N, C-alpha and C positions, 0 to 999 in steps of 0.2 A: 427376394429379394429386396433389403432394408435402403431405404433414400439414404443419404452421406447427408447431415447442415452444419453449416461452417459457416461463420461469422467474421467479425473481426477479433482482430485475437481470436481466436478459436477452432483448435487443430481440427481435423474431417471426421466426426463422428458419427457410427453405423444412428442412424434415428430408436430402432428396437436395444439401443441398449439404454435410451436414456431417463431419467428418472420419468415418471411418474405425475400427476397435481389430481389432490384432491378436487379438480372440476373432471378430467376425464377418468379418474376412479362414476366417479354420478356419473358418468355424461353411458357408462357402461352398464352403468346398474341399471340403468330410463330402458339398454334398450335391453337385457334381457328381461325388465318389465310388461314390458311392450310385446314383447316372447312371449314373455309365457300369458299375457293376454289373447294372444294368438293359438294359443293351443298347438305350438311349438317348443317348447320345455315343458316338464310334471314339475308339480308343484320342490320333490326333493332338489332336484335338476338345478332347475332357478335355486331354490338355498344354498348349493354348492356354487355354485358361478358366483352368487353377487357375493358368497363369503368371500376366493379367489378373487373376486374384485377389487375389492378392498380389504384385502390385503396384498396386493399388486403393487409390485412399488417402481416393475418397467412398461415403456408400451407392450412390449413383446407380448408380457405377462398378461395386458389386457388384452392384446391380437387374436391370439389361441381361446381364447371364453367368447368370444362372440364369431370369427373362422366360418362357422360354418352356421349361421341364422341368416337370411337376403332381411336387407332394409324393410320399417316396420313399414306392415300393410301391402306390401307385395307379396299378391298368390303366385301357390304355386301353377297354375290358371297362366297368370299375366309373364311367369314362368318360362315356364313352356312357349305362348307363346313367341315372347320376343328370341328365342333359342332357334322358332319357327324362324321367322322371320332373317337373324344372321342368316338363317341355312340353306333361304334362298336367295338376297341377296349373293349369295356368294358364288349359288349355278348361278349365277344370270353376270357375272364379271367373268371377264372375257380373257384369254390367255395372254400371259405377256406381251406373245411375238407377236400376238394376234394386235393388242393394242400400237402398241411397233409403225405392223404397218399399214396399221387403218393412220394412225400418224405422219404420215413417211407419205402417205397418199394423198390425205388431205392438206399437206404445207405440199407440192407441189401439185394440185390443181390449185390453192392457193396465187402461189408464185406463175405459174401456165393464163393465169383468168385478164390473173394482174397484168400481166405483159401483154396480152394478145388486147387488153382496152385502147391499152396505150398505144397502143398501136393503129391499132383499129381508128382512135382520134385523129392521132394525125396524121397519115395518108390516106390520100385522096381516094375512090374506088373496091374495090370486091377484093373485102380479106379474107383469105382463110380462117376459119374457125380452128383450127388443129387444138381445144380446147376438148372437144368431143372427143376423145382420142380417149382420151379420161376416165372415159366411162367402160369403155372394153377392159381395166383392168380394175377397177373399182366394183363392175360387175366381178368379176375371179374372186376378188377378197372378198365380196357379199357374199356369195356360196361358198366361198370356203369354212365362212365363217355363222350360217344357217347349223356348214358341217357339221363344225367343231360341237355346234350346241347340240345338233341335235344327238350324236356322240357321248357326250358330257350330261345328257338329258337320260336318256336309255343306260346309261352303267347305269346310273343313282336310283336307278329304279329294281338291277339284279344286289 
């Protein structure tokens, strides 16, 4: 989706319909040269794209020429490594429901511990450590979290 540009006294315009400057055309030509040097483009394709870059009038025409090219210096192995790292990060991410439950449990535990410490500091004698009972739902939630992650990992393999 194209970005809209606004300014003082200027109506909202789509970025891809704005006219390109000579420096924009030159930057695209340099990116195409880098792609040629890396072996991503054949000489014939490079010639066609550079001709298109210098004849382009809008940003949309320039973007089409380089949209299938990675940044200069990025190898296929780096692109694949980034994609696999993102996939691993997404796999480790907890479902929203579990994140909400962990947040609620953490909040309740924090409030209980603070209240217990205030009571313990102000009362003479023994105070029953009731925040210990929050370990029971914590352990249950931990077991559910581990189970969900194991099931998700199992489903990814197949």
